[in-house]
N, C-alpha and C positions, 0 to 999 in steps of 0.2 A: 822589749828592751829599748833603752834609750837610743836615739839615733845620733845624738851629739855627745861629745865628752861632757862630763859633769863640770860644773863651774867651780866646785870646791870639794874637798874631802867630806865636808858636812852634808853637801847635797848628795854625794854618792852614798853616804851612810843612811841618809833619810830614805833614798830610793830603795836601797837593799832592805831596810827594815820593813817598809811597806810591802815589798814584793814577798819577803819571807813570811810575813804575817798573813798575807792573802794565800800564799801557797800552802801553808800549814793548816789554816783555819777555814778556808772557803773552797779551795780547788778540790774537786772530787776526782780521784785518780782511777782510771780504768783498770790498772794492774791490781788494785786492792778493792775492786768491785764497787767503785764510785762512792767511797767514803773518803773523808779528809784524813790526812796524816794525823791530825790532832785526835780525831775520833778513834783511829787505829791505835795510837799510842796510849790512849786513855782506857782502852779495852771496851769501847762502846760499839765497835763494828759488828761483833757477833750478834747482838740483839737487833741492830739495825738491819742486818742481812736476813735474819730470821723473819722480821716484820715484812721486808720487801718480798721474800719468797711467798709468804702468806697472801699478800696483796695480789701478786701475779697469779698464784694458783686460784684464788677466788675469781679474778677477772676471767681466767680461762674457763673455769667451771660455769660462770654466768653467761659467757659468750664464746663457746667453743668454735664457732664458725670464723672467728677473727684470728684463730691460731692455726698455723700450718705445721707446727712442730712443737717441741717442748718449750717451756718457758725458759727465760734466761737463767743461767747458772748463778745462784746467789750463795754458793758455799764459800766459806772463808778461805782465802789463799794464805797458806802458811808462810811461804817464802816469796819475796819479791827481790829481784836483782836489778841494779842499775847497769852493771857490767858483769854479766855472769862469766864464770870461768869457762874456758874453751871446751872442757870435757862435758859441761852441761848443755852446750849448744848442739842440738842434733841436726839442725838444718840451717844453712846460711840463706839469708834473704836474697831473692832474685830481683834484679833490676829489670828483667825482661818480662815480668808478669803482665798478662793482658788485663785490661780493665773490664 
């Protein structure tokens, strides 16, 4: 994010436009299994995730010694919440977790 105030409303709009374009088209979100929001909204995520799962399974089959457990979960996440309702939150994050 910018460290200084914008010089003009036009400068602010230009910055927001670039940020939103990057966020929607390039940034891969962990909550939606590392696809972009644009891919998700276009319905491309299911096929991308299917392909990723196949790649991981092939890698594990070819080199099982490199894997200590299952491959990453590439199943599509149906719902993603920015601010989930309290009743959906089963556990509050702890600030005292050990590293």
